[in-house]
N, C-alpha and C positions, 0 to 999 in steps of 0.2 A: 539072370541071377548071377551075381559075381561071387567067386569065393571069398570070403576072410580068411587072411593066414593067421589064425589066432594063436598056433604057438608062436609065431615071429613077433606077433604086435605085445604079446604076453611077456616074453623073452627080452625085447628092447626096452619095454618100460620100465623093467626091475633094473636093468643096466643102467637107463639114464638116470632112475632116482639113484642108483648108489652113485652116479656120478655128481648127480646135485647135491647127494650129502656130503660126499668128500669135499665138493669144491667147500660148502658153506664150513664143515670141518675145518679148514685150512684158515679160510677167513676168520673163524672165531679165535685159531691160534696167531693169527696177527694182532687182535684185538688183545688178546691177553697178555703178547708179547711188548704192546707198547704201556700197558698198563701193569708192566712189569710183575705179572703173572704167571709166567712162562721165564723159564733159561732160555738163553740164545741157544744152547744144545740142545733140550727137548723141543724149542718150535723147529729145529733143524731136522731133527729125528723124525718128529711128527711131518711135515711138509714133505721130507723125500719119501717117509713110507706111503704117504697118502700118493703122493704124484706118480711113482710108481703103479701104485693101484691103478691111478686113471690112465695112463698110456695102457695098462692093461686091458681095462675095460672099452677102451676107444678101438684095441683091435677086435675085442669080442664082437662089438656090433657091426663093424663093419659089413661081414654077412648079412647079419638082420635088416639091415638098411636099403644093403641091393635087393634081399626077398620083399620088402615093404614096398619100393618104389615099383617093378613091376608090375604088378597084379590090376592097381590102378591108381587114376589119378588123384584122388582122394591122399589115400596114403603118402603118396609122391609128393605133393603140396606139402605137406606136414612135415613131412621129413626134411626137405629142403627149407621150410620157415625155421626148424628148428636149428639147421646147420648155420644159417644166416643170425638168428638169437646168439647161437656160441662163437661165432666170429664177433660180435655186436658184444659181448660181454666180455671177450679177450680185448676189445678197442677199449671198453672202459677201464677196464683194470690198468690197460698201459696209459691211459690218460691221468689216472688217480696217482700212477708213480712218478708220470714225469711231472704232474703238480706238486707232488710232494717235495721232488728231489728241488725244483724250482724255488719253492717257498723255504726249502732250508740254506739256499745259496744266496736267499734274498732277491732273487729275478723278479720278484711278485711286488707290484705298488705297495700292496697293504695285507695285514693280516685279514682283512673282513672278506678282500677279493678272494682269499683262499679259503678262508672257511664257505663264501656263499658257494665257488667251483666246486666245492668237495662236494658238499651238498646236493649237489646237481650232479655231481658222478653216482653218489650213492642214489640218488632217486631215479638214476636211470637202471643201475644196476637191481636197486628192487624191484622196475616193469619189468627186466628181463626176466627176472625169476619167476614172477608171476605168468609172465605170458609163456613160458616153458613149462612152469606148471599144467596150466591151463590145457597145451597141445597133448601134454601125456594125459590128462583125464580124456582131452576127447578123444584121442588113440583106446585107451582104457576102455570108453563107453563101447567101441565096438565088440570087444569081449561080451557085452552082455546080450 
């Protein structure tokens, strides 16, 4: 029998869910800015506040990550997969920004190419979000 670090799993999951919620809030703010429902100043304030919270959460998560990675291989693999998903999410965000800037500068062959590539990136981002949620749910299932 192996001991399951219940307290650490609970705290890790709740911090990760907070992190995901803040990320989604930033995305929604970007969309509202594009649709002109938010002013640039409101957007900057919201993003700055959420990014500082995200940095705090990242610092809080580190010790729990270490605690989860020590006792058993299952938790270690889940945490590593979450890290890979986090890196992939960042890559997708960078790709979207690069694509948008290229489109604005007129470096893409057509609008349809831009729309297709943007949709591909958005699908990848959704898939990453779903997979992340699934891993968090799997971790939570150990609490039951």
